[in-house]
C-alpha positions as CSV (number, residue, x, y, z in Angstrom):
1,M,32.0,-100.0,45.2
2,G,33.3,-97.3,47.8
3,D,32.0,-96.7,51.3
4,R,29.9,-93.7,50.2
5,S,28.1,-95.5,47.4
6,R,27.3,-98.6,49.8
7,L,26.0,-96.0,52.2
8,E,24.1,-94.2,49.4
9,W,22.5,-97.8,48.1
10,R,21.5,-98.8,51.6
11,K,19.8,-95.6,52.3
12,W,17.8,-95.7,48.9
13,L,17.1,-99.2,49.6
14,E,15.8,-98.7,53.1
15,Q,13.5,-95.9,51.5
16,N,12.2,-98.3,48.3
17,Q,12.6,-101.9,49.1
18,R,9.3,-102.7,50.7
19,H,7.5,-101.0,47.8
20,L,9.8,-102.5,45.3
21,M,8.9,-106.1,46.6
22,D,5.1,-105.5,47.9
23,G,3.9,-103.2,45.3
24,C,5.8,-104.2,42.5
25,G,6.4,-107.6,42.8
26,L,10.3,-107.8,42.5
27,P,12.5,-110.2,44.5
28,L,14.6,-109.5,47.0
29,S,17.4,-111.1,44.6
30,V,17.0,-107.8,42.4
31,L,17.7,-105.6,45.6
32,E,20.7,-107.5,46.9
33,S,23.1,-105.2,45.6
34,A,23.4,-102.0,43.4
35,W,24.8,-104.3,40.6
36,S,22.0,-106.5,40.7
37,W,19.5,-103.4,40.6
38,G,21.2,-101.8,37.7
39,Y,21.4,-105.2,35.8
40,F,17.8,-105.7,36.2
41,L,17.3,-102.0,35.2
42,D,19.6,-102.6,31.9
43,H,17.9,-105.9,31.0
44,G,14.3,-106.3,32.3
45,R,15.0,-109.3,34.0
46,Y,17.5,-110.9,36.7
47,T,18.6,-114.4,37.6
48,S,20.7,-115.1,40.7
49,Q,21.3,-118.4,39.8
50,T,23.7,-119.1,37.5
51,G,22.9,-121.6,34.5
52,S,19.1,-121.3,35.5
53,A,17.1,-121.2,32.5
54,Y,14.6,-119.2,34.7
55,P,14.8,-115.6,35.7
56,D,13.9,-114.8,39.4
57,V,11.9,-111.7,37.2
58,D,11.0,-110.8,34.0
59,I,9.2,-107.8,33.3
60,E,7.1,-109.4,30.7
61,Q,6.0,-112.0,33.2
62,L,4.6,-109.5,36.0
63,P,0.8,-109.1,36.4
64,H,-0.3,-105.7,35.0
65,H,-0.9,-104.1,38.3
66,K,2.8,-104.9,39.6
67,A,4.1,-103.8,36.0
68,L,2.2,-100.5,36.4
69,S,3.5,-100.1,39.6
70,L,7.1,-100.6,38.7
71,C,6.8,-98.4,35.7
72,L,5.1,-95.4,37.6
73,F,8.0,-96.3,40.4
74,L,10.5,-95.9,37.5
75,E,9.0,-92.9,35.9
76,D,9.7,-90.9,39.1
77,H,12.9,-92.3,40.0
78,I,15.2,-92.5,36.8
79,N,17.0,-89.5,36.0
80,G,17.4,-88.5,32.5
81,A,15.3,-89.8,29.2
82,P,13.4,-93.0,29.8
83,A,14.8,-94.4,26.7
84,D,17.8,-94.7,28.6
85,C,16.5,-97.4,30.7
86,V,15.9,-100.5,29.1
87,T,13.5,-101.6,31.8
88,L,11.3,-98.4,31.8
89,N,11.2,-98.4,28.0
90,R,10.0,-101.8,27.5
91,L,7.3,-101.3,30.5
92,Q,6.2,-98.3,28.9
93,Y,5.8,-100.1,25.4
94,L,4.0,-103.1,27.1
95,L,1.8,-100.6,29.3
96,K,1.2,-98.2,26.1
97,R,2.6,-95.1,28.4
98,G,5.1,-92.4,27.6
99,R,6.3,-92.2,24.2
100,H,4.5,-95.7,23.4
101,A,1.3,-94.3,24.2
102,E,-1.9,-94.5,21.7
103,Q,-2.4,-91.3,19.7
């Protein structure tokens, strides 16, 4: 990661860390790097300990209010189609939002 990318990541993290941790229930391990954040967005879970049977966070285990807060955050911050973000797509499915809303 270049200096500019690191600076952009730190700035983004500064602006969003408190909400993601307190409002959305994400552990610090997910926010330790742009890579761990990207992994979480691609998989909906993140495990910081190699070989651990239990993830640090799994969106399917978040309390409803935390899942909703994370979903709303991602809807506001994800560029491109929501279907391109596995975590957002899964949250919308679980919460019956977006294209998964009941008709």
